[in-house]
BABA-110883 format. One line per 10 residues: their letters; for each residue x negated, y negated, z negated of N, C-alpha, C, CB. Coordinates in steps of 0.05 Angstrom, whole numbers. Each point is the difference from the previous one (the first is absolute). Glycine has a CB too. Layout:
<nuzas>
a = X Y Z X Y Z X Y Z X Y Z; ...
</nuzas>
This chain:
<nuzas>
meykltfkef = -429 -217 -170 21 -2 24 25 2 -14 -28 23 37; 48 -39 -29 28 2 -11 20 5 23 -11 -31 -39; 33 48 32 21 3 17 13 -23 9 3 38 -20; 2 -46 43 14 -20 11 32 6 -7 -40 -7 39; 47 31 -35 25 2 -7 2 24 -22 14 -20 47; -5 17 -67 -4 23 -23 22 17 1 -24 -29 -31; 26 52 22 23 22 0 22 -16 -11 -29 44 -7; 24 -57 -17 24 -16 -15 17 -13 17 -27 -8 -35; 12 -9 51 11 -23 19 15 17 22 -42 -40 -8; 30 62 18 10 17 26 28 12 -17 -55 18 30
ndalkkdkll = 52 -7 -51 22 15 -14 22 -20 -7 -32 34 -19; 26 -55 9 16 -21 -7 21 -9 26 -40 -14 -35; 25 12 58 11 -8 26 20 21 10 -43 -26 11; 33 49 -15 20 26 11 24 3 -16 -37 26 14; 35 -35 -36 25 -2 -20 20 -19 10 -29 10 -39; 18 -28 55 15 -24 13 10 7 26 -27 -33 -24; 21 59 35 5 3 31 -22 -11 15 48 -5 -5; -71 -3 -2 -23 -12 16 -22 20 4 9 -46 -20; -16 47 40 -29 15 6 -25 -16 7 29 34 17; -42 -38 -37 -27 -16 3 -24 16 13 15 -24 -41
glkchdcgkf = -31 10 53 -26 16 11 -23 -19 2 28 31 28; -45 -26 -19 -21 -14 6 -10 -1 32 -9 10 -48; 4 -41 54 -8 -3 27 -32 -3 5 47 -22 5; -63 31 8 -26 -4 0 -3 -26 22 -12 55 -14; -5 -74 4 -9 -20 17 -20 8 24 7 -27 -41; -24 42 30 -22 12 16 9 17 24 -26 2 -43; 42 20 41 10 14 17 27 0 12 -29 17 -21; 47 -32 4 28 1 4 18 18 -8 -15 -19 30; 2 43 -39 16 22 -10 16 -6 -29 -36 30 25; 53 -13 -27 18 -3 -21 -10 26 -22 44 -25 36
tcppkmacqe = -42 21 -62 -4 21 -20 26 1 -18 -54 -7 1; 63 29 -3 20 6 -22 2 27 -2 25 -39 5; -25 52 -33 4 -17 -23 -27 -14 -5 37 30 -21; -36 -50 -1 -24 -18 -2 -26 17 -8 31 -40 -14; -52 27 25 -26 12 -6 -18 -21 -4 7 38 25; -28 -34 -32 -20 -24 -10 -11 -11 26 -14 22 -46; 13 -6 66 -12 -9 27 15 7 25 -42 4 -21; 40 -11 43 13 9 19 -7 28 8 6 -44 10; 18 60 -4 -5 25 6 -10 8 27 31 3 -32; -36 -25 46 -9 6 30 -31 -5 1 48 -17 23
cgstnldive = -50 -6 -33 -31 -12 6 -12 -2 -28 12 -31 44; 0 31 -68 -14 -3 -25 -3 -31 -9 -25 46 11; 34 -62 5 -3 -29 -9 22 -3 -22 -16 -19 49; 1 -6 -69 16 -8 -21 18 -28 9 -37 24 -34; 35 -32 55 9 -25 12 29 5 5 -45 -14 22; 64 16 -41 25 10 1 24 -22 -9 -26 46 -8; 48 -43 21 22 -15 -8 23 15 -9 -14 -32 30; 32 23 -51 21 18 -2 24 -9 18 -17 12 -46; 30 8 57 22 -7 20 21 17 -7 -28 -14 36; 53 6 -28 22 14 -1 4 19 26 17 -37 -29
lsgtgkivtf = -18 66 28 6 15 20 30 6 9 -43 16 -14; 47 -8 36 30 4 10 14 23 -18 -13 -15 52; -4 35 -56 13 23 -10 8 16 17 12 -21 -32; -12 18 56 9 20 22 -23 16 11 37 -31 12; -28 55 0 -20 15 10 10 30 11 -30 -28 -34; 13 43 38 12 29 9 -14 21 -18 7 -13 52; 9 34 -52 -10 24 -21 -20 17 16 48 4 -28; -72 -5 15 -20 20 17 -2 31 -12 -32 -45 12; 41 46 -36 1 27 -12 19 -3 -29 -51 13 22; 54 9 -30 20 3 -23 -4 26 -14 34 -27 24
tvsyvpsegr = -24 29 -51 3 23 -15 24 1 -17 -46 3 2; 57 21 -7 21 -3 -20 -13 15 -25 43 -1 35; -39 -16 -58 -12 11 -24 27 11 -16 -44 -36 -2; 39 62 -7 16 15 -16 -11 3 -29 14 24 42; -43 -29 -46 -9 3 -24 -10 -27 -11 -10 47 11; 24 -57 -28 -11 -29 -10 -23 0 -21 48 -16 7; -60 -7 -7 -19 -1 -22 18 -3 -28 -41 -23 33; 28 28 -52 10 -3 -35 12 -24 2 -39 21 -28; 65 -21 22 16 -24 -5 19 -11 18 -34 -9 -21; 25 24 45 20 -9 26 16 24 8 -33 -33 21
epevpytvvm = 41 46 -39 17 27 9 29 -8 11 -25 29 -39; 38 -55 29 28 -4 11 -3 -11 31 19 -12 -51; -43 9 62 -1 -10 28 -1 18 20 -19 -34 -16; 13 62 11 -4 21 20 26 7 12 -40 18 -23; 40 -14 48 -17 2 17 1 -32 14 6 58 4; -31 -63 8 -3 -29 10 -15 2 25 1 -22 -46; 2 3 65 -18 0 23 -19 -22 -1 34 21 27; -60 -12 -25 -22 -21 4 -9 -4 27 -15 12 -43; 15 -38 51 -8 -2 26 -30 -19 1 56 5 16; -69 -1 6 -21 -14 4 10 -19 24 -35 37 -18
veldegpwlm = 31 -67 13 10 -18 22 -18 -16 11 39 -1 -19; -44 1 43 -20 -18 17 17 -25 3 -28 39 28; 21 -63 -47 16 -21 4 -7 -17 24 7 1 -48; 12 -16 60 -4 -15 23 -27 -15 0 49 -3 2; -54 -8 -25 -28 -15 -3 -26 23 0 27 -42 -31; -23 66 35 -22 14 1 -5 21 -25 -17 -41 27; 13 33 -51 -8 16 -22 25 26 -4 -27 -47 -24; 20 67 14 16 25 -8 5 -7 -30 -22 37 35; 51 -35 -41 9 2 -27 21 22 -6 -11 -48 -3; 1 58 -21 19 23 -7 24 -10 -17 -39 33 0
gnltdidpnn = 61 -20 2 22 -8 -19 23 23 5 -11 -56 2; 31 55 -16 24 13 3 20 -5 21 -8 3 -42; 18 17 55 20 -5 20 27 5 -14 -32 13 41; 47 -29 -45 26 0 -12 24 7 18 -21 -33 -30; 19 34 53 23 -1 22 8 27 5 -16 -40 23; 5 59 -31 5 27 12 0 21 -24 -22 -13 46; 37 32 -46 1 24 -21 -26 15 4 54 6 0; -73 -6 -17 -27 10 -2 2 32 16 -11 -32 -49; 36 46 40 0 27 11 7 0 31 14 17 -47; -9 -40 60 5 -2 30 -19 -15 12 44 3 -6
atmeivgrkv = -68 -9 -9 -21 -10 14 -16 15 20 1 -23 -38; -2 21 63 -17 17 21 -21 -20 9 40 32 19; -54 -18 1 -22 -15 13 15 -25 22 -35 51 -3; 63 -47 7 14 -19 14 -4 -31 -13 32 40 13; -38 -41 -35 -5 -29 -12 -24 -11 4 28 9 -31; -48 9 38 -27 -12 6 3 -20 26 -24 46 -20; 12 -67 19 1 -22 21 27 -20 4 -31 36 24; 47 -26 -44 24 -20 -7 -8 -22 -12 29 32 -5; -15 -59 10 -7 -22 -9 16 -1 -27 -11 -20 48; -4 8 -67 12 -6 -30 -4 -30 -2 -13 47 -24
klgprskvlp = 24 -52 -1 -4 -30 -11 1 3 -30 24 -25 40; -37 9 -56 2 -2 -26 24 -3 -11 -37 -14 3; 46 34 -19 25 -1 -12 9 -21 -17 -6 43 3; 30 -46 -7 11 -23 -11 -13 -2 -31 48 4 31; -50 15 -42 -9 0 -28 -25 23 -5 54 -17 -14; -76 7 8 -20 23 -2 6 8 -27 -38 -16 30; 31 42 -36 7 16 -18 -23 -6 -23 26 35 35; -18 -41 -59 -11 -9 -23 -4 25 -17 21 -47 3; -41 56 -12 -3 24 -17 -20 -4 -24 9 26 42; -4 -9 -58 -17 1 -27 -22 13 10 34 2 -37
gdaysigake = -60 -6 28 -20 18 7 2 26 -9 -24 -35 1; 15 53 15 2 31 -7 -23 5 -20 20 17 47; -19 8 -55 -22 9 -20 -26 -8 6 24 36 -7; -32 -37 35 -27 -4 7 -7 -27 9 0 46 11; 21 -65 -13 -7 -26 9 -18 -15 -17 40 2 21; -59 -21 -13 -13 -16 -18 4 -27 9 -31 34 -11; 25 -54 -8 3 -28 6 27 -7 -6 -34 -1 34; 49 9 -53 22 -8 -8 5 -35 -3 -2 50 -21; -18 -55 8 -3 -28 -7 1 -14 23 -27 8 -38; 18 -3 62 1 -14 26 28 -1 11 -45 14 9
aeggfarptf = 64 10 -15 23 1 13 24 -3 -20 -22 28 35; 19 -44 -51 21 -2 -21 26 -5 13 -33 -18 -33; 52 38 22 29 -4 13 2 26 21 1 -58 -2; -25 73 7 4 19 14 -18 -1 26 45 3 -23; -49 19 35 -18 -4 28 24 -4 26 -47 37 -20; 45 -52 37 19 2 23 -9 16 18 15 -40 -6; -5 55 22 -7 20 20 18 -10 29 -9 43 -41; -10 -47 58 15 -10 25 20 23 8 -42 -31 18; 69 22 -11 16 17 11 6 -6 33 17 5 -49; -12 11 63 6 -8 27 27 13 13 -51 -5 4
vfgqgsks = 66 -9 13 25 7 14 -6 2 26 27 -20 -31; -7 33 45 -3 -1 33 3 -29 6 20 50 12; -31 -57 10 5 -25 12 16 0 25 -41 -12 -19; 51 -8 32 14 -2 26 -17 17 18 20 -48 -7; -7 58 31 -13 17 18 -22 16 -6 16 -30 24; -8 46 -50 -21 19 -11 -3 22 14 6 -14 -38; 5 15 62 -2 31 13 -22 -5 19 52 17 -1; -75 -24 -2 -26 -6 14 -12 24 9 -7 -39 -26
</nuzas>
């Protein structure tokens, strides 16, 4: 069994400000980030689609302790976003000072940031050959009407 959408293709698209996912022909659900099978029903009958990159924050954390090699980034806000298409995607929220992030951001609308952050792998990353040129991490910014 092969990946319909590889990590390299997903990563390359993020570097171009595009969020790719998979749509299942059997149940109609979306999967993102890419997996070998539909995250809802397990089918491999999938097509690559471009997702809107919009959604709402369902939870977050502020990281003050970086993994080795990412010391200059701290502090930063990591959010779990429920995309409008359904899947949940983790990324960084760049629109707020991490020291000011409170529970008030939960439920707020966000969209994929104008440029996803490209980072070298940290000391524990594997698969550097797949991500030549660095890993792209989804970044989110608050969307219009984000006081939901």
